[in-house]
Structures are given as C-alpha cells and as structure tokens.
mmJSON file of the N, C-alpha and C atoms, coordinates in Angstrom:
{"data_MODEL":{"atom_site":{
"group_PDB":["ATOM","ATOM","ATOM","ATOM","ATOM","ATOM","ATOM","ATOM","ATOM","ATOM","ATOM","ATOM","ATOM","ATOM","ATOM","ATOM","ATOM","ATOM","ATOM","ATOM","ATOM","ATOM","ATOM","ATOM","ATOM","ATOM","ATOM","ATOM","ATOM","ATOM","ATOM","ATOM","ATOM","ATOM","ATOM","ATOM","ATOM","ATOM","ATOM","ATOM","ATOM","ATOM","ATOM","ATOM","ATOM","ATOM","ATOM","ATOM","ATOM","ATOM","ATOM","ATOM","ATOM","ATOM","ATOM","ATOM","ATOM","ATOM","ATOM","ATOM","ATOM","ATOM","ATOM","ATOM","ATOM","ATOM","ATOM","ATOM","ATOM","ATOM","ATOM","ATOM","ATOM","ATOM","ATOM","ATOM","ATOM","ATOM","ATOM","ATOM","ATOM","ATOM","ATOM","ATOM","ATOM","ATOM","ATOM","ATOM","ATOM","ATOM","ATOM","ATOM","ATOM","ATOM","ATOM","ATOM","ATOM","ATOM","ATOM","ATOM","ATOM","ATOM","ATOM","ATOM","ATOM","ATOM","ATOM","ATOM","ATOM","ATOM","ATOM","ATOM","ATOM","ATOM","ATOM","ATOM","ATOM","ATOM","ATOM","ATOM","ATOM","ATOM","ATOM","ATOM","ATOM","ATOM","ATOM","ATOM","ATOM","ATOM","ATOM","ATOM","ATOM","ATOM","ATOM","ATOM","ATOM","ATOM","ATOM","ATOM","ATOM","ATOM","ATOM","ATOM","ATOM","ATOM","ATOM","ATOM","ATOM","ATOM","ATOM","ATOM","ATOM","ATOM","ATOM","ATOM","ATOM","ATOM","ATOM","ATOM","ATOM","ATOM","ATOM","ATOM","ATOM"],
"id":[1,2,3,4,5,6,7,8,9,10,11,12,13,14,15,16,17,18,19,20,21,22,23,24,25,26,27,28,29,30,31,32,33,34,35,36,37,38,39,40,41,42,43,44,45,46,47,48,49,50,51,52,53,54,55,56,57,58,59,60,61,62,63,64,65,66,67,68,69,70,71,72,73,74,75,76,77,78,79,80,81,82,83,84,85,86,87,88,89,90,91,92,93,94,95,96,97,98,99,100,101,102,103,104,105,106,107,108,109,110,111,112,113,114,115,116,117,118,119,120,121,122,123,124,125,126,127,128,129,130,131,132,133,134,135,136,137,138,139,140,141,142,143,144,145,146,147,148,149,150,151,152,153,154,155,156,157,158,159,160,161,162,163,164,165],
"type_symbol":["N","C","C","N","C","C","N","C","C","N","C","C","N","C","C","N","C","C","N","C","C","N","C","C","N","C","C","N","C","C","N","C","C","N","C","C","N","C","C","N","C","C","N","C","C","N","C","C","N","C","C","N","C","C","N","C","C","N","C","C","N","C","C","N","C","C","N","C","C","N","C","C","N","C","C","N","C","C","N","C","C","N","C","C","N","C","C","N","C","C","N","C","C","N","C","C","N","C","C","N","C","C","N","C","C","N","C","C","N","C","C","N","C","C","N","C","C","N","C","C","N","C","C","N","C","C","N","C","C","N","C","C","N","C","C","N","C","C","N","C","C","N","C","C","N","C","C","N","C","C","N","C","C","N","C","C","N","C","C","N","C","C","N","C","C"],
"label_atom_id":["N","CA","C","N","CA","C","N","CA","C","N","CA","C","N","CA","C","N","CA","C","N","CA","C","N","CA","C","N","CA","C","N","CA","C","N","CA","C","N","CA","C","N","CA","C","N","CA","C","N","CA","C","N","CA","C","N","CA","C","N","CA","C","N","CA","C","N","CA","C","N","CA","C","N","CA","C","N","CA","C","N","CA","C","N","CA","C","N","CA","C","N","CA","C","N","CA","C","N","CA","C","N","CA","C","N","CA","C","N","CA","C","N","CA","C","N","CA","C","N","CA","C","N","CA","C","N","CA","C","N","CA","C","N","CA","C","N","CA","C","N","CA","C","N","CA","C","N","CA","C","N","CA","C","N","CA","C","N","CA","C","N","CA","C","N","CA","C","N","CA","C","N","CA","C","N","CA","C","N","CA","C","N","CA","C","N","CA","C","N","CA","C"],
"label_alt_id":[null,null,null,null,null,null,null,null,null,null,null,null,null,null,null,null,null,null,null,null,null,null,null,null,null,null,null,null,null,null,null,null,null,null,null,null,null,null,null,null,null,null,null,null,null,null,null,null,null,null,null,null,null,null,null,null,null,null,null,null,null,null,null,null,null,null,null,null,null,null,null,null,null,null,null,null,null,null,null,null,null,null,null,null,null,null,null,null,null,null,null,null,null,null,null,null,null,null,null,null,null,null,null,null,null,null,null,null,null,null,null,null,null,null,null,null,null,null,null,null,null,null,null,null,null,null,null,null,null,null,null,null,null,null,null,null,null,null,null,null,null,null,null,null,null,null,null,null,null,null,null,null,null,null,null,null,null,null,null,null,null,null,null,null,null],
"label_comp_id":["UNK","UNK","UNK","UNK","UNK","UNK","UNK","UNK","UNK","UNK","UNK","UNK","UNK","UNK","UNK","UNK","UNK","UNK","UNK","UNK","UNK","UNK","UNK","UNK","UNK","UNK","UNK","UNK","UNK","UNK","UNK","UNK","UNK","UNK","UNK","UNK","UNK","UNK","UNK","UNK","UNK","UNK","UNK","UNK","UNK","UNK","UNK","UNK","UNK","UNK","UNK","UNK","UNK","UNK","UNK","UNK","UNK","UNK","UNK","UNK","UNK","UNK","UNK","UNK","UNK","UNK","UNK","UNK","UNK","UNK","UNK","UNK","UNK","UNK","UNK","UNK","UNK","UNK","UNK","UNK","UNK","UNK","UNK","UNK","UNK","UNK","UNK","UNK","UNK","UNK","UNK","UNK","UNK","UNK","UNK","UNK","UNK","UNK","UNK","UNK","UNK","UNK","UNK","UNK","UNK","UNK","UNK","UNK","UNK","UNK","UNK","UNK","UNK","UNK","UNK","UNK","UNK","UNK","UNK","UNK","UNK","UNK","UNK","UNK","UNK","UNK","UNK","UNK","UNK","UNK","UNK","UNK","UNK","UNK","UNK","UNK","UNK","UNK","UNK","UNK","UNK","UNK","UNK","UNK","UNK","UNK","UNK","UNK","UNK","UNK","UNK","UNK","UNK","UNK","UNK","UNK","UNK","UNK","UNK","UNK","UNK","UNK","UNK","UNK","UNK"],
"label_asym_id":["A","A","A","A","A","A","A","A","A","A","A","A","A","A","A","A","A","A","A","A","A","A","A","A","A","A","A","A","A","A","A","A","A","A","A","A","A","A","A","A","A","A","A","A","A","A","A","A","A","A","A","A","A","A","A","A","A","A","A","A","A","A","A","A","A","A","A","A","A","A","A","A","A","A","A","A","A","A","A","A","A","A","A","A","A","A","A","A","A","A","A","A","A","A","A","A","A","A","A","A","A","A","A","A","A","A","A","A","A","A","A","A","A","A","A","A","A","A","A","A","A","A","A","A","A","A","A","A","A","A","A","A","A","A","A","A","A","A","A","A","A","A","A","A","A","A","A","A","A","A","A","A","A","A","A","A","A","A","A","A","A","A","A","A","A"],
"label_entity_id":["1","1","1","1","1","1","1","1","1","1","1","1","1","1","1","1","1","1","1","1","1","1","1","1","1","1","1","1","1","1","1","1","1","1","1","1","1","1","1","1","1","1","1","1","1","1","1","1","1","1","1","1","1","1","1","1","1","1","1","1","1","1","1","1","1","1","1","1","1","1","1","1","1","1","1","1","1","1","1","1","1","1","1","1","1","1","1","1","1","1","1","1","1","1","1","1","1","1","1","1","1","1","1","1","1","1","1","1","1","1","1","1","1","1","1","1","1","1","1","1","1","1","1","1","1","1","1","1","1","1","1","1","1","1","1","1","1","1","1","1","1","1","1","1","1","1","1","1","1","1","1","1","1","1","1","1","1","1","1","1","1","1","1","1","1"],
"label_seq_id":[1,1,1,2,2,2,3,3,3,4,4,4,5,5,5,6,6,6,7,7,7,8,8,8,9,9,9,10,10,10,11,11,11,12,12,12,13,13,13,14,14,14,15,15,15,16,16,16,17,17,17,18,18,18,19,19,19,20,20,20,21,21,21,22,22,22,23,23,23,24,24,24,25,25,25,26,26,26,27,27,27,28,28,28,29,29,29,30,30,30,31,31,31,32,32,32,33,33,33,34,34,34,35,35,35,36,36,36,37,37,37,38,38,38,39,39,39,40,40,40,41,41,41,42,42,42,43,43,43,44,44,44,45,45,45,46,46,46,47,47,47,48,48,48,49,49,49,50,50,50,51,51,51,52,52,52,53,53,53,54,54,54,55,55,55],
"pdbx_PDB_ins_code":[null,null,null,null,null,null,null,null,null,null,null,null,null,null,null,null,null,null,null,null,null,null,null,null,null,null,null,null,null,null,null,null,null,null,null,null,null,null,null,null,null,null,null,null,null,null,null,null,null,null,null,null,null,null,null,null,null,null,null,null,null,null,null,null,null,null,null,null,null,null,null,null,null,null,null,null,null,null,null,null,null,null,null,null,null,null,null,null,null,null,null,null,null,null,null,null,null,null,null,null,null,null,null,null,null,null,null,null,null,null,null,null,null,null,null,null,null,null,null,null,null,null,null,null,null,null,null,null,null,null,null,null,null,null,null,null,null,null,null,null,null,null,null,null,null,null,null,null,null,null,null,null,null,null,null,null,null,null,null,null,null,null,null,null,null],
"Cartn_x":[-218.237,-217.316,-217.035,-217.069,-216.762,-214.913,-214.759,-213.045,-212.64,-211.188,-209.711,-209.744,-209.993,-209.815,-208.486,-207.986,-206.464,-206.802,-206.371,-206.436,-205.536,-204.13,-203.249,-203.782,-204.476,-204.681,-205.619,-206.768,-207.892,-207.34,-206.707,-206.174,-205.35,-204.558,-204.111,-204.949,-205.991,-207.393,-207.796,-208.104,-208.932,-207.955,-206.657,-205.871,-205.364,-205.609,-205.201,-206.771,-207.601,-209.323,-209.025,-208.487,-208.752,-207.752,-206.635,-205.373,-205.762,-206.849,-207.149,-208.622,-209.302,-210.363,-209.354,-208.664,-207.669,-207.277,-206.408,-206.2,-207.181,-208.005,-209.395,-209.949,-210.114,-210.411,-209.263,-207.875,-206.82,-206.861,-207.04,-207.164,-208.278,-209.429,-210.656,-210.69,-209.782,-209.558,-208.199,-207.638,-206.715,-207.056,-208.474,-208.534,-209.699,-210.132,-211.416,-210.406,-208.965,-208.355,-207.97,-207.25,-207.005,-208.064,-209.246,-210.363,-210.717,-210.751,-211.14,-210.164,-209.062,-207.59,-207.916,-208.291,-208.264,-209.356,-210.767,-211.834,-211.377,-210.696,-210.233,-209.302,-209.979,-208.28,-207.123,-206.421,-205.554,-205.517,-205.167,-205.477,-204.653,-203.334,-201.886,-201.914,-200.42,-199.942,-200.549,-200.021,-200.65,-202.257,-203.17,-204.934,-204.834,-204.233,-204.662,-203.819,-202.526,-201.691,-202.539,-203.183,-203.997,-202.8,-201.529,-200.386,-199.919,-200.32,-200.131,-201.292,-202.656,-203.601,-203.278,-202.103,-201.824,-200.842,-199.873,-198.641,-199.205],
"Cartn_y":[-184.561,-184.787,-186.071,-186.327,-187.47,-187.908,-189.106,-189.499,-189.585,-189.2,-189.282,-190.07,-190.583,-191.534,-192.348,-193.884,-194.315,-195.645,-194.726,-195.828,-196.618,-196.849,-197.739,-199.024,-198.46,-199.674,-200.339,-199.868,-200.329,-200.835,-200.629,-201.341,-202.409,-202.388,-204.131,-204.583,-204.166,-205.131,-205.605,-204.925,-205.52,-206.918,-206.52,-207.371,-208.848,-208.293,-209.747,-210.397,-210.272,-210.726,-211.152,-210.817,-211.217,-212.184,-212.328,-213.728,-214.839,-214.377,-215.579,-216.431,-215.495,-216.064,-217.085,-217.149,-217.197,-218.35,-218.367,-219.781,-220.668,-220.082,-221.511,-221.958,-220.956,-221.888,-222.725,-222.531,-223.373,-224.878,-224.496,-225.86,-226.853,-225.695,-226.706,-227.445,-227.032,-227.45,-228.235,-228.583,-229.392,-230.681,-230.739,-231.792,-232.328,-231.377,-232.508,-233.297,-232.753,-233.443,-234.671,-234.276,-235.409,-236.569,-236.748,-237.296,-238.28,-237.104,-237.793,-239.076,-238.462,-239.213,-240.994,-240.74,-241.909,-242.483,-241.998,-243.217,-243.275,-242.749,-243.687,-244.391,-246.052,-247.247,-246.734,-246.583,-247.437,-247.927,-247.554,-248.212,-248.767,-247.961,-247.988,-247.293,-246.833,-245.793,-246.086,-247.193,-247.695,-247.59,-247.31,-247.232,-245.596,-245.32,-243.777,-242.652,-243.205,-242.594,-242.649,-241.455,-241.308,-242.133,-241.496,-241.443,-243.409,-244.264,-245.515,-246.154,-246.222,-246.015,-246.056,-245.199,-244.682,-246.204,-246.302,-247.474,-248.878],
"Cartn_z":[-64.953,-65.643,-66.713,-68.115,-68.205,-68.263,-67.792,-67.737,-68.776,-68.319,-69.343,-70.532,-71.597,-71.677,-71.898,-71.404,-71.699,-72.574,-73.963,-75.121,-74.833,-74.097,-74.269,-73.454,-72.376,-71.754,-72.254,-73.083,-73.899,-75.211,-75.969,-76.527,-76.02,-74.98,-74.372,-73.918,-73.514,-72.836,-74.238,-75.024,-76.542,-76.986,-77.071,-77.595,-76.597,-75.198,-74.45,-74.449,-74.156,-74.731,-75.688,-77.147,-78.606,-78.458,-77.87,-77.804,-76.829,-75.91,-75.5,-75.781,-76.664,-77.55,-78.298,-79.636,-79.674,-79.673,-78.793,-77.798,-77.714,-77.115,-76.931,-78.06,-79.067,-80.254,-81.069,-80.864,-81.541,-80.29,-79.294,-78.432,-78.519,-78.669,-79.306,-79.968,-81.155,-82.632,-82.555,-81.312,-81.137,-80.835,-79.924,-79.132,-79.759,-80.687,-81.877,-82.667,-83.716,-84.347,-83.313,-82.172,-81.504,-81.508,-80.941,-80.972,-82.379,-83.168,-84.486,-85.128,-84.507,-84.921,-84.017,-82.416,-81.915,-82.613,-82.774,-83.559,-84.5,-85.604,-86.892,-86.491,-87.226,-87.06,-87.941,-87.341,-88.292,-89.217,-90.718,-91.749,-92.507,-92.181,-92.885,-93.908,-94.463,-95.258,-96.646,-97.287,-98.208,-98.926,-97.956,-98.194,-97.909,-97.378,-96.827,-97.923,-99.153,-99.537,-101.147,-101.8,-102.854,-103.762,-103.953,-104.733,-104.761,-103.517,-103.722,-104.75,-104.601,-105.711,-107.371,-107.834,-109.088,-109.356,-108.259,-109.017,-109.638],
"occupancy":[1.0,1.0,1.0,1.0,1.0,1.0,1.0,1.0,1.0,1.0,1.0,1.0,1.0,1.0,1.0,1.0,1.0,1.0,1.0,1.0,1.0,1.0,1.0,1.0,1.0,1.0,1.0,1.0,1.0,1.0,1.0,1.0,1.0,1.0,1.0,1.0,1.0,1.0,1.0,1.0,1.0,1.0,1.0,1.0,1.0,1.0,1.0,1.0,1.0,1.0,1.0,1.0,1.0,1.0,1.0,1.0,1.0,1.0,1.0,1.0,1.0,1.0,1.0,1.0,1.0,1.0,1.0,1.0,1.0,1.0,1.0,1.0,1.0,1.0,1.0,1.0,1.0,1.0,1.0,1.0,1.0,1.0,1.0,1.0,1.0,1.0,1.0,1.0,1.0,1.0,1.0,1.0,1.0,1.0,1.0,1.0,1.0,1.0,1.0,1.0,1.0,1.0,1.0,1.0,1.0,1.0,1.0,1.0,1.0,1.0,1.0,1.0,1.0,1.0,1.0,1.0,1.0,1.0,1.0,1.0,1.0,1.0,1.0,1.0,1.0,1.0,1.0,1.0,1.0,1.0,1.0,1.0,1.0,1.0,1.0,1.0,1.0,1.0,1.0,1.0,1.0,1.0,1.0,1.0,1.0,1.0,1.0,1.0,1.0,1.0,1.0,1.0,1.0,1.0,1.0,1.0,1.0,1.0,1.0,1.0,1.0,1.0,1.0,1.0,1.0],
"B_iso_or_equiv":[0.0,0.0,0.0,0.0,0.0,0.0,0.0,0.0,0.0,0.0,0.0,0.0,0.0,0.0,0.0,0.0,0.0,0.0,0.0,0.0,0.0,0.0,0.0,0.0,0.0,0.0,0.0,0.0,0.0,0.0,0.0,0.0,0.0,0.0,0.0,0.0,0.0,0.0,0.0,0.0,0.0,0.0,0.0,0.0,0.0,0.0,0.0,0.0,0.0,0.0,0.0,0.0,0.0,0.0,0.0,0.0,0.0,0.0,0.0,0.0,0.0,0.0,0.0,0.0,0.0,0.0,0.0,0.0,0.0,0.0,0.0,0.0,0.0,0.0,0.0,0.0,0.0,0.0,0.0,0.0,0.0,0.0,0.0,0.0,0.0,0.0,0.0,0.0,0.0,0.0,0.0,0.0,0.0,0.0,0.0,0.0,0.0,0.0,0.0,0.0,0.0,0.0,0.0,0.0,0.0,0.0,0.0,0.0,0.0,0.0,0.0,0.0,0.0,0.0,0.0,0.0,0.0,0.0,0.0,0.0,0.0,0.0,0.0,0.0,0.0,0.0,0.0,0.0,0.0,0.0,0.0,0.0,0.0,0.0,0.0,0.0,0.0,0.0,0.0,0.0,0.0,0.0,0.0,0.0,0.0,0.0,0.0,0.0,0.0,0.0,0.0,0.0,0.0,0.0,0.0,0.0,0.0,0.0,0.0,0.0,0.0,0.0,0.0,0.0,0.0],
"pdbx_formal_charge":[null,null,null,null,null,null,null,null,null,null,null,null,null,null,null,null,null,null,null,null,null,null,null,null,null,null,null,null,null,null,null,null,null,null,null,null,null,null,null,null,null,null,null,null,null,null,null,null,null,null,null,null,null,null,null,null,null,null,null,null,null,null,null,null,null,null,null,null,null,null,null,null,null,null,null,null,null,null,null,null,null,null,null,null,null,null,null,null,null,null,null,null,null,null,null,null,null,null,null,null,null,null,null,null,null,null,null,null,null,null,null,null,null,null,null,null,null,null,null,null,null,null,null,null,null,null,null,null,null,null,null,null,null,null,null,null,null,null,null,null,null,null,null,null,null,null,null,null,null,null,null,null,null,null,null,null,null,null,null,null,null,null,null,null,null],
"auth_seq_id":[1,1,1,2,2,2,3,3,3,4,4,4,5,5,5,6,6,6,7,7,7,8,8,8,9,9,9,10,10,10,11,11,11,12,12,12,13,13,13,14,14,14,15,15,15,16,16,16,17,17,17,18,18,18,19,19,19,20,20,20,21,21,21,22,22,22,23,23,23,24,24,24,25,25,25,26,26,26,27,27,27,28,28,28,29,29,29,30,30,30,31,31,31,32,32,32,33,33,33,34,34,34,35,35,35,36,36,36,37,37,37,38,38,38,39,39,39,40,40,40,41,41,41,42,42,42,43,43,43,44,44,44,45,45,45,46,46,46,47,47,47,48,48,48,49,49,49,50,50,50,51,51,51,52,52,52,53,53,53,54,54,54,55,55,55],
"auth_comp_id":["UNK","UNK","UNK","UNK","UNK","UNK","UNK","UNK","UNK","UNK","UNK","UNK","UNK","UNK","UNK","UNK","UNK","UNK","UNK","UNK","UNK","UNK","UNK","UNK","UNK","UNK","UNK","UNK","UNK","UNK","UNK","UNK","UNK","UNK","UNK","UNK","UNK","UNK","UNK","UNK","UNK","UNK","UNK","UNK","UNK","UNK","UNK","UNK","UNK","UNK","UNK","UNK","UNK","UNK","UNK","UNK","UNK","UNK","UNK","UNK","UNK","UNK","UNK","UNK","UNK","UNK","UNK","UNK","UNK","UNK","UNK","UNK","UNK","UNK","UNK","UNK","UNK","UNK","UNK","UNK","UNK","UNK","UNK","UNK","UNK","UNK","UNK","UNK","UNK","UNK","UNK","UNK","UNK","UNK","UNK","UNK","UNK","UNK","UNK","UNK","UNK","UNK","UNK","UNK","UNK","UNK","UNK","UNK","UNK","UNK","UNK","UNK","UNK","UNK","UNK","UNK","UNK","UNK","UNK","UNK","UNK","UNK","UNK","UNK","UNK","UNK","UNK","UNK","UNK","UNK","UNK","UNK","UNK","UNK","UNK","UNK","UNK","UNK","UNK","UNK","UNK","UNK","UNK","UNK","UNK","UNK","UNK","UNK","UNK","UNK","UNK","UNK","UNK","UNK","UNK","UNK","UNK","UNK","UNK","UNK","UNK","UNK","UNK","UNK","UNK"],
"auth_asym_id":["A","A","A","A","A","A","A","A","A","A","A","A","A","A","A","A","A","A","A","A","A","A","A","A","A","A","A","A","A","A","A","A","A","A","A","A","A","A","A","A","A","A","A","A","A","A","A","A","A","A","A","A","A","A","A","A","A","A","A","A","A","A","A","A","A","A","A","A","A","A","A","A","A","A","A","A","A","A","A","A","A","A","A","A","A","A","A","A","A","A","A","A","A","A","A","A","A","A","A","A","A","A","A","A","A","A","A","A","A","A","A","A","A","A","A","A","A","A","A","A","A","A","A","A","A","A","A","A","A","A","A","A","A","A","A","A","A","A","A","A","A","A","A","A","A","A","A","A","A","A","A","A","A","A","A","A","A","A","A","A","A","A","A","A","A"],
"auth_atom_id":["N","CA","C","N","CA","C","N","CA","C","N","CA","C","N","CA","C","N","CA","C","N","CA","C","N","CA","C","N","CA","C","N","CA","C","N","CA","C","N","CA","C","N","CA","C","N","CA","C","N","CA","C","N","CA","C","N","CA","C","N","CA","C","N","CA","C","N","CA","C","N","CA","C","N","CA","C","N","CA","C","N","CA","C","N","CA","C","N","CA","C","N","CA","C","N","CA","C","N","CA","C","N","CA","C","N","CA","C","N","CA","C","N","CA","C","N","CA","C","N","CA","C","N","CA","C","N","CA","C","N","CA","C","N","CA","C","N","CA","C","N","CA","C","N","CA","C","N","CA","C","N","CA","C","N","CA","C","N","CA","C","N","CA","C","N","CA","C","N","CA","C","N","CA","C","N","CA","C","N","CA","C","N","CA","C","N","CA","C","N","CA","C"],
"pdbx_PDB_model_num":[1,1,1,1,1,1,1,1,1,1,1,1,1,1,1,1,1,1,1,1,1,1,1,1,1,1,1,1,1,1,1,1,1,1,1,1,1,1,1,1,1,1,1,1,1,1,1,1,1,1,1,1,1,1,1,1,1,1,1,1,1,1,1,1,1,1,1,1,1,1,1,1,1,1,1,1,1,1,1,1,1,1,1,1,1,1,1,1,1,1,1,1,1,1,1,1,1,1,1,1,1,1,1,1,1,1,1,1,1,1,1,1,1,1,1,1,1,1,1,1,1,1,1,1,1,1,1,1,1,1,1,1,1,1,1,1,1,1,1,1,1,1,1,1,1,1,1,1,1,1,1,1,1,1,1,1,1,1,1,1,1,1,1,1,1]
}}}
C-alpha cells in the first residue's frame, strides 16, 4: 500500500533546501566581491568616478 502524502512536510523541506542553496550562493558572491576588491588597488575617488572626468 502506498504511503499517505505529507504535503506540508514536503513543502517545508523543499523551502528549507532552497533557502540553503540561496544562502550559499549569496555567500559565494560576497566572498568573490571581497576578493575582487582586495585584488584591485585603490586609485582614489576622482579616477573611479566618471562624473569627475566631465568637470
């Protein structure tokens, strides 16, 4: 005989796994941003600001 479906549990489990995946992806993007910022030298605000070149 087939089991009785537990829709609430299955939905909570899918949502939990999806939240974990989203959090891992966000953490990876945050770490990559931090690595990129550390790798590029700080050139000052006037060079990185495109509006400053128009003045």
